[in-house]
C-alpha positions as CSV (number, residue, x, y, z in Angstrom):
1,A,-92.2,47.3,-64.1
2,A,-88.7,47.1,-63.2
3,G,-86.4,47.5,-66.3
4,N,-89.1,49.9,-67.9
5,W,-86.3,52.4,-68.6
6,N,-82.4,52.4,-68.5
7,T,-80.7,54.8,-65.8
8,V,-79.9,58.4,-64.6
9,Q,-76.3,58.6,-64.9
10,I,-73.9,61.3,-63.3
11,G,-71.1,60.8,-65.4
12,S,-68.2,63.0,-64.9
13,P,-66.4,65.0,-62.1
14,D,-68.4,68.4,-63.2
15,A,-71.7,66.7,-63.3
16,S,-74.2,66.8,-60.4
17,A,-77.7,65.7,-59.7
18,T,-80.0,66.5,-57.0
19,F,-83.1,64.5,-56.0
20,T,-85.2,66.1,-53.3
21,H,-88.9,64.9,-52.7
22,A,-89.0,62.7,-55.8
23,I,-90.1,58.9,-56.7
24,V,-87.6,57.1,-58.9
25,R,-89.1,54.0,-59.9
26,Y,-89.0,51.1,-62.4
27,G,-85.4,51.7,-63.9
28,G,-82.4,49.3,-64.8
29,N,-83.0,48.0,-68.2
30,T,-81.0,45.0,-68.8
31,S,-80.3,45.7,-72.6
32,C,-78.7,48.9,-72.7
33,C,-75.3,50.4,-73.2
34,G,-73.2,48.5,-70.8
35,K,-74.6,50.5,-67.5
36,P,-75.2,48.9,-64.5
37,Q,-79.1,47.8,-64.1
38,A,-79.7,50.8,-61.5
39,N,-82.3,53.6,-61.2
40,V,-79.5,56.0,-60.4
41,Y,-75.9,55.4,-61.0
42,N,-72.9,57.8,-60.2
43,A,-70.1,57.2,-62.4
44,G,-67.8,60.1,-60.9
45,G,-69.8,63.1,-60.3
46,W,-71.8,64.6,-57.3
47,L,-75.2,62.8,-56.3
48,N,-77.5,64.1,-53.4
49,I,-80.8,62.3,-52.6
50,S,-82.9,63.6,-49.8
51,D,-86.4,62.7,-48.8
52,S,-87.1,60.5,-51.5
53,E,-88.2,56.9,-52.9
54,I,-86.0,54.9,-54.9
55,A,-87.6,51.7,-55.7
56,T,-88.5,48.6,-58.0
57,S,-85.2,48.7,-60.3
58,T,-84.2,45.7,-61.9
59,T,-81.2,45.2,-59.7
60,Y,-79.9,48.2,-58.1
61,G,-81.6,51.4,-56.2
62,I,-78.4,53.4,-56.5
63,N,-75.3,52.3,-58.0
64,H,-72.1,54.1,-56.9
65,E,-69.1,53.7,-58.9
66,S,-67.0,56.8,-58.1
67,G,-67.7,60.3,-57.2
68,T,-69.5,61.6,-54.1
69,S,-72.8,60.3,-53.2
70,T,-74.9,61.5,-50.3
71,V,-78.4,59.8,-49.8
72,T,-80.2,61.2,-46.7
73,S,-83.8,60.1,-45.4
74,A,-84.5,58.2,-48.3
75,D,-87.1,55.3,-48.7
76,I,-85.4,52.6,-50.6
77,H,-87.4,49.3,-51.3
78,H,-87.6,46.4,-53.5
79,Q,-84.6,45.8,-55.7
80,S,-82.0,43.1,-55.4
81,Y,-79.9,45.4,-53.7
82,G,-80.8,48.8,-52.2
83,V,-77.5,50.8,-52.8
84,S,-74.2,49.3,-54.3
85,Y,-70.8,50.4,-53.9
86,T,-68.7,49.0,-56.5
87,G,-65.6,51.5,-56.9
88,S,-64.2,54.5,-55.2
89,G,-65.1,57.9,-53.9
90,S,-67.4,58.7,-51.2
91,L,-70.7,57.2,-50.4
92,T,-72.7,58.3,-47.3
93,V,-76.4,57.0,-46.5
94,S,-77.8,58.3,-43.4
95,S,-81.7,58.2,-41.6
96,S,-82.7,56.2,-44.6
97,T,-85.1,53.0,-44.6
98,L,-83.7,50.0,-46.7
99,R,-86.2,47.3,-46.9
100,N,-87.7,44.2,-48.9
101,H,-84.6,43.5,-50.9
102,T,-84.1,40.1,-52.3
103,S,-80.3,40.2,-51.5
104,Y,-78.8,43.1,-49.4
105,G,-79.8,46.8,-48.2
106,V,-76.3,47.8,-48.9
107,S,-73.5,46.1,-50.8
108,R,-69.8,47.0,-51.1
109,V,-67.0,45.5,-53.2
110,G,-63.7,46.4,-52.5
111,T,-62.0,49.0,-50.2
112,S,-61.1,51.9,-52.1
113,G,-62.9,55.0,-51.0
114,T,-65.1,55.6,-48.0
115,L,-68.6,54.1,-47.0
116,T,-70.4,55.9,-43.9
117,L,-73.7,54.6,-42.8
118,T,-75.5,56.2,-40.0
119,G,-78.9,56.1,-38.4
120,N,-80.5,53.6,-41.1
121,V,-83.1,51.0,-40.6
122,F,-82.6,47.9,-42.4
123,T,-85.5,45.9,-42.5
124,D,-86.8,42.5,-44.3
125,N,-83.7,42.2,-46.8
126,Y,-84.0,38.8,-47.5
127,T,-80.2,38.0,-47.5
128,G,-78.9,40.4,-45.3
129,A,-78.5,44.3,-44.0
130,V,-75.2,45.1,-45.3
131,L,-72.8,42.9,-47.5
132,L,-68.8,44.1,-47.0
133,T,-66.6,41.9,-49.6
134,S,-62.9,42.4,-48.7
135,G,-62.7,45.0,-45.9
136,A,-64.8,45.9,-43.1
137,G,-62.3,48.3,-41.4
138,S,-62.3,51.5,-39.6
139,S,-60.3,53.3,-41.8
140,T,-62.7,53.2,-45.0
141,F,-66.0,52.0,-43.3
142,T,-67.9,54.2,-40.4
143,S,-71.1,53.1,-39.0
144,A,-73.3,54.4,-36.3
145,G,-76.9,54.2,-34.9
146,N,-78.3,51.4,-37.6
147,S,-80.6,48.8,-36.7
148,A,-81.4,45.5,-38.8
149,S,-84.5,43.3,-38.1
150,G,-87.0,41.2,-40.1
151,Q,-86.7,37.8,-42.3
152,P,-86.1,35.0,-39.9
153,N,-83.4,33.6,-42.0
154,S,-81.5,36.9,-43.0
155,L,-78.2,38.0,-41.6
156,N,-79.0,41.2,-39.7
157,G,-75.5,42.9,-39.4
158,Y,-72.2,43.6,-41.4
159,V,-71.7,40.3,-43.7
160,V,-68.1,40.1,-44.4
161,T,-66.3,38.0,-47.0
162,G,-63.3,37.3,-49.0
163,V,-59.8,38.5,-48.4
164,P,-59.5,41.7,-46.2
165,P,-56.8,44.0,-46.3
166,Q,-54.6,44.4,-42.9
167,E,-57.1,46.3,-40.6
168,T,-59.1,46.7,-37.5
169,W,-62.6,45.7,-37.0
170,P,-63.9,48.3,-34.2
171,Q,-66.9,47.5,-32.2
172,R,-70.0,48.7,-34.2
173,D,-73.8,49.0,-33.5
174,L,-74.6,45.9,-35.6
175,P,-72.5,42.5,-35.3
176,Y,-70.1,41.4,-37.9
177,I,-71.3,38.1,-39.7
178,I,-68.9,35.9,-41.6
179,S,-70.0,34.5,-44.5
180,G,-67.9,31.3,-45.5
181,T,-64.4,32.1,-44.7
182,V,-62.4,35.3,-44.3
183,T,-58.9,34.7,-45.2
184,M,-56.0,36.6,-44.1
185,E,-53.0,36.6,-46.4
186,A,-49.2,36.1,-45.2
187,N,-47.7,39.1,-43.4
188,K,-51.1,40.5,-42.7
189,K,-52.8,41.0,-39.4
190,L,-56.8,41.3,-38.7
191,T,-57.1,43.2,-35.1
192,L,-60.4,42.9,-33.5
193,G,-61.2,46.1,-31.3
194,E,-62.6,46.1,-27.8
195,G,-66.1,44.8,-27.7
196,T,-66.2,43.5,-31.1
197,I,-69.1,40.9,-31.7
198,I,-68.7,38.5,-34.5
């Protein structure tokens, strides 16, 4: 069951982990060590996951806090969040399926570092496909060729909330969906690119 063990942690800049044709399930124990409840946790090293299944964690399939994480051709399913980006560094998810999460397929908090999503399929994520808290602009977020479907009440797009920095929202492969209110602070400007859909 979810939470049977703690997490695989990549904890320093000179540490690395590679998962190829692997199955990683049932991690995210809630009682240990102050770590995020995740199957895999990158806290500053190099993480590469390809052609693998990441599933059934307590909260996160993959939690990226810092460092460099690359996820390719993965099947990520049945957690609260498939992939969570909570810090800095670089996170790339491509050609992967993110499905059947009780919250979002991908969640990003903050605007440090870079997030790249290309060619992914988001399906049956109960709340929505991608959550972008405080920043959906072109300088830190790149997307192309993604699709989202399923769950009649889910938000099948890029869900934006919070207070964004001064930035531009370009036209993307999925629509922007504003959750609640997006508030621009004094002397900040939000620019919508040609063809942008909200």
